[in-house]
C-alpha positions, 0 to 999 in steps of 0.5 A: 390247651392242646384240645383248644388248639385242635379246634382253633386250627379247624376254625382257621381252616374254615376261615381261609375258605373266605379268601377273596370274598369277604374283604374289607371284612376279616376272614373268620371261622367258628366251630361249636364243640359239645362233649368233645365232638364238633356239632356245628361249624361255619365261616364268613362266606361273603362280605355283607352276609352272615358271620362265622358264629351265625353260620356255625350256630345255625348249623347246630340248630338245623341238625339237632332237635335239642339244639337249645340244650346242646348249645348251653353245654357247648364251647364255641371256638372263633378265630377272631373276637366276636363283634360287639357292634351293629354293622352289616349284621347284628353283633355276634357277641349278642347271639352267643349270649342269647344261646347261653353258650358257656365258654368262648375260645378266641384266637385273637382280638379284633383291632377294629375300633368298634370291637377291639376287646368290646366283644370279649368284655360283653361276653364276660359281663354276661357271665360267659367264660372267655379264653383268648389268645389260642393260636394267636399268631396264626390267627393274626397272620391269616388276617394280616391284610385286615390288620394292616388296613386297620392299624396302618391305614393302608392296604397290605402290599404284595410285590410280584415280579419275575426275573431271569436267572441272571437278574434281569426284569425285562429287555431294554428295547421295549419288547415283551418277554415271558420269563416264567412258565404256565404253572407260574402264570396260573399261580399268579392268577390264583393270587389275583382272586385273593386280593382286592386290586392289582397295580401297574405303572404306565410303561407296563400298561403300554408295553405288555397291554395286560388284561390283569384278569383271572382267566387262568383261574376261577374266582373274583377279578380284582380292581385294576390300578394304573399310574399314568401321570399325564394321561398318556396311555392309549385308551384302546389298551385292555386296562380301559376295556370296562370289564373291571373297575379301574383306577387311574392315578394322574395329575390332570383330572378327577373324573368317572367314565363308566368303570374307569375312575380318574384320581388326581394326586395333589403332588406327583413329585414326592410321596406318590406311593403314600398318596396312592395307598391312602386313596386306596385305603379310603376306597376300602381296598384291603390288599394290592398286588404290585406287578410292575414295572421295575421302576414302580416296584422299586419306588414302593420298595424305597418308600418301605411300603411293602409287606411281602414280595413274591419273586419268580426266577426263570431259567431264561438268560438275558445279556442285558436289559432292565435290572430286577428290583433290589430288595432286602427282607426276611426270606419266608420260603423258596418253592419250585413252580414248574421250571421256575423258582419262587422266593417269598420275602417278608418285610419286617415282622407284620404282626 
């Protein structure tokens, strides 16, 4: 089993390379091992393109003239159950069967209805031995966004905010205040490249006029989401600049204006977080960072609709202002971030 864990760990490392590029698909890594040596590896690199197993087997066939014979004597390690259905690409289980790989080691089952054990069943029916559940918790954790979307019918929710050393979120006079330093801001931009969307409330858009892009990091810019009940925000704000798809939740209209999409909710007096998350789920958005303001964050906290909170505490002190959101959960870790302190809190166990 230790041997299997070693190669599954490598599959996980490969899978993580797909972060921010494969959604709404899961991140998956695969390793082909022959006689104790890795002879091919791959990962799902981009949504709609080849899956991890395809890339790993292709590497074997491109490197070895006797690839067909090697594969018949190899083990393939996959962090998530091989698919058994036709989607954007053919079933990976069929490819493994075609190459007659005798042993498949799977990290965890795929909860997606069209897979969910069917890939494993297809492999076993073809006479292939399957070992499942190797580093299962680690494999589930890596794809917690995908699992949340499939099982809960909503995106994975990350709350993010910065607070002063004495617990304030912002001044109460409507002025803008940078609480954290440059290193923390760069880290936030890195996080943005890994998620599908960023959500803010109307006051944050009006006061901070954020761009919600990734100018401090290289990677994919997420979609932008703003809550503007009565469509009162100035159309000259950065969030409406057409540089990224922007969803505006309101009670006035459904409309599309270039990359700005207006989505009217049926009831703005109750269940607003639930309605918003279900609409985002319907748009195949797998994960959302909620970046403010304090009222918006607290609304999702009180609804219990969050999975992870990332809270920066700076050294700045405010004598008065808007209090930071209040949250209880499982403290997953505390880390330095330049001169700031980052605390990561999880809601009840995700997997």
